[in-house]
VMD Tcl script that draws the C-alpha trace (Angstrom):
set ca {
  {-22.03 -12.32 17.65}
  {-24.71 -9.65 17.19}
  {-24.40 -6.07 16.09}
  {-24.77 -4.93 19.68}
  {-22.01 -7.15 21.01}
  {-18.88 -5.05 21.65}
  {-15.49 -6.15 20.41}
  {-13.36 -7.34 23.34}
  {-9.59 -7.62 23.29}
  {-7.76 -10.71 24.41}
  {-5.65 -10.09 27.48}
  {-1.88 -10.08 27.41}
  {-1.91 -13.21 29.55}
  {-4.10 -15.03 27.06}
  {-1.62 -14.20 24.33}
  {1.69 -14.75 26.07}
  {0.78 -18.07 27.66}
  {0.16 -19.57 24.25}
  {-3.60 -19.70 24.45}
  {-5.49 -20.13 21.19}
  {-5.85 -17.12 18.95}
  {-8.51 -14.60 20.04}
  {-12.05 -15.80 19.48}
  {-14.05 -14.26 16.63}
  {-14.65 -10.62 17.34}
  {-11.78 -10.36 19.78}
  {-8.63 -8.42 19.06}
  {-5.17 -8.28 20.63}
  {-4.17 -5.63 23.11}
  {-0.85 -4.15 24.13}
  {1.63 -6.42 25.91}
  {4.59 -5.66 28.09}
  {8.07 -5.33 26.62}
  {9.39 -8.50 28.26}
  {6.68 -10.53 26.57}
  {7.42 -9.31 23.05}
  {9.93 -11.99 22.04}
  {7.68 -14.81 23.23}
  {4.58 -13.33 21.63}
  {6.30 -12.80 18.29}
  {7.68 -16.33 18.27}
  {4.18 -17.71 18.83}
  {2.71 -15.44 16.15}
  {5.29 -16.66 13.64}
  {4.68 -20.32 14.38}
  {0.90 -19.92 14.20}
  {1.19 -18.03 10.92}
  {3.26 -20.81 9.36}
  {0.67 -23.39 10.38}
  {-2.13 -21.23 8.98}
  {-0.24 -20.70 5.74}
  {-0.12 -24.44 5.09}
  {-3.90 -24.59 5.44}
  {-4.51 -21.51 3.33}
  {-2.32 -22.77 0.49}
  {-4.85 -25.56 -0.05}
  {-8.02 -23.61 0.75}
  {-10.59 -23.71 -2.08}
  {-11.22 -20.41 -3.82}
  {-14.88 -20.46 -2.77}
  {-13.95 -20.75 0.91}
  {-11.53 -17.82 0.73}
  {-14.16 -15.76 -1.06}
  {-16.76 -16.63 1.55}
  {-14.40 -15.71 4.39}
  {-13.61 -12.32 2.87}
  {-17.26 -11.55 2.16}
  {-18.05 -12.41 5.78}
  {-15.19 -10.16 6.90}
  {-16.68 -7.26 4.94}
  {-20.04 -7.86 6.59}
  {-18.39 -7.92 10.00}
  {-16.71 -4.57 9.33}
  {-20.13 -3.09 8.60}
  {-21.73 -4.79 11.59}
  {-19.09 -3.46 13.96}
  {-18.75 -0.03 12.35}
  {-19.76 1.79 15.57}
  {-17.04 0.02 17.56}
  {-14.44 0.61 14.84}
  {-15.28 4.30 14.55}
  {-15.20 4.68 18.32}
  {-11.75 3.10 18.42}
  {-10.64 5.41 15.63}
  {-11.93 8.42 17.56}
  {-9.61 7.41 20.41}
  {-6.66 7.30 18.05}
  {-7.55 10.60 16.42}
  {-7.91 12.35 19.78}
  {-4.53 11.06 20.94}
  {-2.92 12.08 17.64}
  {-4.38 15.59 17.86}
  {-3.11 15.94 21.41}
  {0.34 14.87 20.20}
  {0.32 17.57 17.50}
  {0.23 15.26 14.48}
  {0.33 17.05 11.12}
  {-2.95 17.62 9.24}
  {-1.89 15.32 6.41}
  {-1.05 12.48 8.78}
  {-4.29 13.10 10.67}
  {-6.15 12.71 7.38}
  {-4.48 9.34 6.82}
  {-5.47 8.23 10.31}
  {-9.08 9.39 10.33}
  {-11.94 7.05 9.49}
  {-15.42 8.26 8.67}
  {-18.52 6.18 8.06}
  {-17.97 6.68 4.33}
  {-14.31 5.68 4.47}
  {-15.13 2.60 6.53}
  {-17.80 1.63 4.03}
  {-15.16 2.02 1.35}
  {-12.93 -0.33 3.32}
  {-15.67 -2.94 3.49}
  {-16.33 -2.59 -0.25}
  {-12.62 -3.00 -0.96}
  {-12.63 -6.32 0.92}
  {-15.62 -7.44 -1.15}
  {-13.80 -6.46 -4.34}
  {-10.81 -8.53 -3.25}
  {-13.12 -11.46 -2.52}
  {-14.56 -11.25 -6.03}
  {-11.17 -11.26 -7.78}
  {-10.11 -14.38 -9.69}
  {-8.12 -16.65 -7.41}
  {-4.47 -16.46 -8.49}
  {-3.44 -19.63 -6.66}
  {-3.14 -22.63 -8.94}
  {-3.33 -20.57 -12.12}
  {-1.19 -22.11 -14.86}
  {0.71 -19.25 -16.49}
  {2.58 -21.31 -19.08}
  {2.78 -24.92 -20.24}
  {4.82 -26.77 -22.83}
  {6.04 -30.21 -23.82}
  {9.65 -31.29 -24.36}
  {10.80 -33.55 -27.23}
  {11.23 -36.41 -24.74}
  {7.55 -36.25 -23.83}
  {7.89 -34.45 -20.49}
  {5.03 -32.03 -19.94}
  {5.85 -28.92 -17.90}
  {3.75 -26.12 -16.51}
  {4.39 -23.07 -14.38}
  {1.72 -22.52 -11.74}
  {1.12 -19.73 -9.23}
  {1.64 -20.58 -5.58}
  {1.38 -18.53 -2.36}
  {4.47 -16.83 -1.01}
  {3.79 -18.27 2.46}
  {3.86 -15.86 5.41}
  {3.95 -12.14 4.69}
  {4.81 -9.46 7.21}
  {3.33 -5.99 6.64}
  {4.68 -3.05 8.62}
  {2.67 0.10 8.10}
  {1.95 3.51 9.56}
  {-1.14 5.57 10.27}
  {-3.70 4.18 7.84}
  {-6.00 1.74 9.68}
  {-7.67 0.65 6.42}
  {-4.41 -1.11 5.49}
  {-5.34 -3.69 8.13}
  {-8.25 -4.79 5.96}
  {-6.64 -4.22 2.56}
  {-3.41 -6.05 3.34}
  {-5.12 -8.80 5.28}
  {-7.63 -9.42 2.52}
  {-5.12 -9.39 -0.33}
  {-2.69 -11.71 1.42}
  {-5.45 -14.17 2.23}
  {-6.83 -14.09 -1.32}
  {-3.39 -15.13 -2.54}
  {-3.30 -18.01 -0.04}
  {-0.84 -16.37 2.35}
  {-0.92 -15.93 6.09}
  {-0.11 -12.37 7.12}
  {1.33 -10.72 10.21}
  {0.33 -7.07 10.45}
  {2.23 -4.51 12.47}
  {0.30 -1.25 12.33}
  {1.43 2.15 13.49}
  {1.21 3.15 17.13}
  {-1.08 6.04 16.25}
  {-3.65 3.71 14.67}
  {-3.33 0.93 17.26}
  {-6.95 0.94 18.49}
  {-8.43 1.37 15.01}
  {-6.36 -1.44 13.54}
  {-7.20 -3.94 16.23}
  {-10.93 -3.20 15.92}
  {-10.80 -3.78 12.16}
  {-8.66 -6.88 12.68}
  {-11.20 -8.30 15.13}
  {-13.93 -7.95 12.53}
  {-11.77 -9.57 9.86}
  {-11.02 -12.56 12.09}
  {-14.70 -12.97 12.89}
  {-15.47 -13.22 9.19}
  {-12.70 -15.73 8.46}
  {-13.72 -17.98 11.32}
  {-17.34 -18.04 10.17}
  {-16.16 -19.54 6.87}
  {-13.98 -22.14 8.55}
  {-10.67 -20.47 7.77}
  {-7.93 -20.37 10.44}
  {-8.12 -17.32 12.68}
  {-4.33 -17.14 12.57}
  {-4.47 -16.43 8.85}
  {-4.49 -12.70 9.66}
  {-2.68 -11.75 12.85}
  {-2.09 -8.29 14.28}
  {1.00 -7.66 16.39}
  {-0.47 -6.95 19.83}
  {2.05 -4.37 21.02}
  {3.34 -0.92 20.19}
  {6.83 -1.94 21.28}
  {9.33 -1.44 18.44}
  {11.06 -4.64 19.43}
  {8.26 -6.42 17.58}
  {9.43 -4.79 14.36}
  {12.96 -6.01 15.05}
  {11.68 -9.55 15.53}
  {9.88 -9.40 12.19}
  {12.93 -8.05 10.40}
  {14.92 -10.97 11.81}
  {12.44 -13.36 10.18}
  {10.62 -14.82 13.21}
  {12.80 -17.93 13.36}
  {12.39 -18.60 9.66}
  {8.61 -18.31 9.67}
  {8.44 -15.03 7.71}
  {8.96 -15.20 3.95}
  {8.71 -11.58 2.83}
  {8.20 -8.14 4.39}
  {6.26 -5.24 2.93}
  {6.92 -1.86 4.56}
  {4.26 0.77 3.97}
  {5.06 4.12 5.48}
  {7.51 6.98 5.61}
  {11.08 7.12 4.41}
  {12.58 6.31 7.82}
  {10.48 3.15 8.18}
  {11.35 1.88 4.71}
  {15.02 2.71 5.21}
  {15.12 0.73 8.45}
  {13.39 -2.26 6.90}
  {15.72 -2.28 3.91}
  {18.79 -1.94 6.13}
  {17.89 -4.53 8.75}
  {15.61 -7.11 7.12}
  {16.96 -10.64 6.84}
  {14.11 -11.69 4.57}
  {13.15 -10.34 1.11}
  {11.50 -6.91 1.04}
  {8.95 -5.43 -1.35}
  {10.29 -1.87 -1.24}
  {7.70 0.89 -1.08}
  {9.66 4.13 -1.18}
  {8.21 7.59 -0.79}
  {5.99 8.90 -3.55}
  {8.03 11.78 -4.91}
  {5.60 12.24 -7.78}
  {6.10 14.59 -10.74}
  {3.74 16.06 -13.31}
  {5.38 17.48 -16.44}
  {3.31 19.83 -18.62}
  {4.73 19.86 -22.15}
  {4.44 22.66 -24.68}
  {1.18 22.54 -26.55}
  {-0.59 20.75 -23.69}
  {-4.34 21.31 -23.53}
  {-4.58 23.98 -20.82}
  {-8.06 23.10 -19.56}
  {-7.08 19.46 -19.34}
  {-3.83 20.35 -17.58}
  {-5.60 22.56 -15.02}
  {-8.05 19.81 -14.12}
  {-5.42 17.07 -13.96}
  {-2.86 19.05 -11.94}
  {-5.52 20.14 -9.46}
  {-6.67 16.56 -8.98}
  {-3.14 15.15 -8.86}
  {-2.15 17.57 -6.10}
  {-5.27 18.44 -4.14}
  {-7.76 15.57 -4.36}
  {-6.03 14.00 -1.36}
  {-2.66 15.44 -0.46}
  {-1.75 12.65 1.95}
  {-1.71 9.75 -0.54}
  {1.51 8.50 -2.10}
  {0.21 9.25 -5.60}
  {-0.23 12.94 -4.88}
  {1.89 15.21 -7.08}
  {4.79 16.89 -5.25}
  {6.62 18.61 -8.13}
  {5.19 20.37 -11.18}
  {7.50 20.80 -14.17}
  {6.45 23.14 -16.99}
  {8.00 23.39 -20.44}
  {9.83 26.71 -20.71}
  {8.92 26.92 -24.41}
  {5.24 27.43 -23.53}
  {5.57 29.00 -20.10}
  {3.88 32.24 -21.15}
  {0.65 30.31 -21.77}
  {0.85 27.56 -19.17}
  {2.69 28.68 -16.04}
  {0.54 31.50 -14.66}
  {-2.83 29.70 -14.95}
  {-1.43 26.56 -13.30}
  {0.25 28.42 -10.43}
  {-2.77 30.66 -9.83}
  {-5.10 27.66 -9.79}
  {-2.96 25.92 -7.18}
  {-2.64 29.01 -4.97}
  {-6.34 29.80 -5.16}
  {-7.05 26.18 -4.28}
  {-5.18 26.55 -0.99}
  {-1.91 24.97 -2.10}
  {1.38 26.59 -1.11}
  {3.72 26.95 -4.08}
  {7.50 26.93 -3.83}
  {9.05 27.88 -7.11}
  {12.08 28.85 -9.13}
  {12.63 32.47 -10.17}
  {10.21 32.30 -13.11}
  {7.49 30.81 -10.94}
  {8.00 33.41 -8.22}
  {7.52 36.14 -10.83}
  {4.02 34.86 -11.57}
  {2.53 35.60 -8.14}
  {3.86 37.21 -4.97}
  {2.37 34.36 -2.95}
  {4.97 31.96 -4.38}
  {7.92 31.37 -2.06}
  {11.45 30.46 -3.22}
  {12.18 26.77 -3.70}
  {15.37 25.33 -2.25}
  {17.30 22.32 -3.48}
  {15.59 20.29 -0.77}
  {12.15 21.05 -2.21}
  {12.94 19.03 -5.33}
  {13.54 15.99 -3.09}
  {10.62 16.40 -0.68}
  {7.45 14.33 -0.40}
  {5.21 16.89 1.28}
  {2.05 14.79 1.72}
  {0.42 18.16 2.29}
  {-0.98 21.10 0.32}
  {2.47 22.16 -0.84}
  {4.03 21.77 -4.30}
  {7.36 22.69 -5.91}
  {7.19 24.24 -9.40}
  {9.98 24.64 -11.94}
  {10.48 25.46 -15.61}
  {12.45 22.93 -17.66}
  {13.77 22.95 -21.22}
  {11.49 20.36 -22.77}
  {10.80 16.69 -22.20}
  {14.48 15.70 -22.04}
  {15.17 18.07 -19.18}
  {12.00 16.89 -17.43}
  {13.14 13.28 -17.67}
  {16.59 14.24 -16.35}
  {15.05 16.09 -13.39}
  {12.82 13.12 -12.54}
  {15.76 10.72 -12.74}
  {17.85 12.94 -10.48}
  {15.21 13.73 -7.86}
  {12.40 11.18 -8.13}
  {11.66 8.02 -6.16}
  {10.62 5.83 -9.14}
  {7.03 5.74 -7.89}
  {4.66 7.58 -10.27}
  {5.31 10.33 -12.82}
  {3.06 11.88 -15.45}
  {3.26 13.86 -18.67}
  {0.52 16.12 -19.98}
  {0.88 16.61 -23.73}
  {-1.03 16.36 -26.99}
  {2.12 15.24 -28.82}
  {1.97 11.46 -29.09}
  {5.67 11.10 -29.90}
  {6.71 13.14 -26.87}
  {4.34 11.12 -24.69}
  {5.85 7.84 -25.88}
  {9.36 9.10 -25.20}
  {8.38 9.99 -21.63}
  {6.58 6.67 -21.07}
  {9.58 4.74 -22.39}
  {12.40 6.66 -20.73}
  {11.06 7.49 -17.26}
  {12.12 4.60 -15.03}
  {9.26 4.65 -12.55}
  {6.93 1.90 -11.45}
  {3.99 3.85 -12.92}
  {4.16 6.34 -15.79}
  {1.05 8.24 -16.86}
  {-0.03 10.21 -19.93}
  {-2.81 12.80 -19.67}
  {-4.33 11.53 -16.43}
  {-4.03 12.21 -12.72}
  {-1.23 10.57 -10.75}
  {-3.82 9.75 -8.07}
  {-4.82 6.77 -10.19}
  {-1.65 5.17 -8.77}
  {-3.72 2.76 -6.72}
  {-4.31 -0.96 -6.91}
  {-8.08 -0.53 -6.78}
  {-7.99 1.85 -9.74}
  {-5.84 -0.67 -11.62}
  {-8.52 -3.30 -11.13}
  {-6.48 -5.22 -8.58}
  {-9.19 -4.94 -5.91}
  {-6.87 -2.93 -3.68}
  {-3.18 -3.05 -2.96}
  {-0.75 -3.87 -0.22}
  {1.47 -1.03 -1.40}
  {3.24 0.27 -4.48}
  {6.61 -1.39 -4.93}
  {9.30 0.86 -6.39}
  {12.02 -1.75 -6.62}
  {12.82 -3.83 -9.68}
  {12.56 -7.38 -8.37}
  {9.41 -9.52 -8.45}
  {6.45 -7.20 -7.91}
  {6.60 -3.60 -9.14}
  {3.90 -0.95 -8.99}
  {0.63 -1.74 -7.17}
  {1.03 -5.03 -5.31}
  {-2.27 -6.87 -5.52}
  {-3.25 -10.47 -4.93}
  {-1.54 -11.81 -8.05}
  {1.72 -10.06 -7.13}
  {1.59 -11.79 -3.73}
  {2.19 -15.16 -5.32}
  {5.30 -16.95 -6.53}
  {5.30 -20.00 -8.78}
  {6.52 -23.54 -9.08}
  {7.04 -25.90 -12.00}
  {5.06 -29.10 -12.28}
  {6.67 -31.76 -14.44}
  {4.73 -34.81 -15.62}
  {6.40 -37.78 -17.17}
  {5.70 -41.30 -18.35}
  {8.87 -42.99 -17.12}
  {11.55 -40.79 -18.73}
  {15.12 -40.97 -17.41}
  {17.94 -38.61 -18.29}
  {20.68 -40.15 -20.49}
}
mol new
graphics top color blue
foreach p $ca { graphics top sphere $p radius 0.5 }
foreach p [lrange $ca 0 end-1] q [lrange $ca 1 end] { graphics top cylinder $p $q radius 0.2 }
display resetview
């Protein structure tokens, strides 16, 4: 397939009649509601078959497939950007919010970043087969714990088309087949990226069904995934808003890597370096307001409010951020509007922040425990003991000292990207990269031992 060859979607008939997976460079297209159950059953069965192949795929082959996928994304950038322009135009016509539009929009630079992320995933050490522990028993049995793929992973996500590449690449690196169900608003973008990914995998001899994209906007497809696809789905990762995650957690009949909203706090302690705090708070809130690591609540130590509060609030307001504050914050600037109880529980994903004075680090920790989502929270302080208390006591997946919360990202952690940030307490927590997408088994080697 050359750079000038357009990406063509497989027809609904090709999919529903059980034809082979779309050829390299082809993507799925929407199917009618009555076909959804049959399509999803076929997708599940094909994913299970692909997973068995991937579990045994050599590391070099997986790396080659992902590098080829990155090249295909670059080759077909014009087609991908054109598909994204369709999605963006439809979203604008529907009145989508600016923050959600930002999540949806691809530029040439962002698409290049997507391709680079796939290359970074390709270059990661292969987690499959890694022996994490080994020991020998007194009876001579030798045991080892070794990483194995999870199997078939379902990813349900909203808006961001780059998740198609990130999630697909990470799952494949960990030896898993993946079924992707993107948001309706990014339908065209996701299928164009998916087509490029499949082209790359096929060129390396990997099964095209290793990364499948649900070919319909119908919500019944989500229901089929939550039901487990006749036992073919091993785990689900929801990546989106609170309503999506709530539905997945309530209805899923397979394990879920919970990714709750990013109700992120930054606490500025007394004695904090003001210049450092101004730079970090600005970045944490305004670098990109639509990411889950963006700060949503700013807490300032009342003991040093006279020095800290006004400069921080003024910086945010002058930077175009709306500030909703308590009485003390409102007194700083007439542009500050009153905060309600709901503001302390709101993930704005926009240029809006809630600001409040608290009585020291203990009160900050209490506020975060009462209102946070256990995603990412930060403390800005020059007091090492106070920092350690915060890092130890705040029960979030990511806790940060003197750095921006927007580092809450698998790529920034050196994971080569992420499938999401898990806020639960089971298995994976924090950025879910390739290693977190594996389980393990025990291998036991003997020389004829029997148990007395």
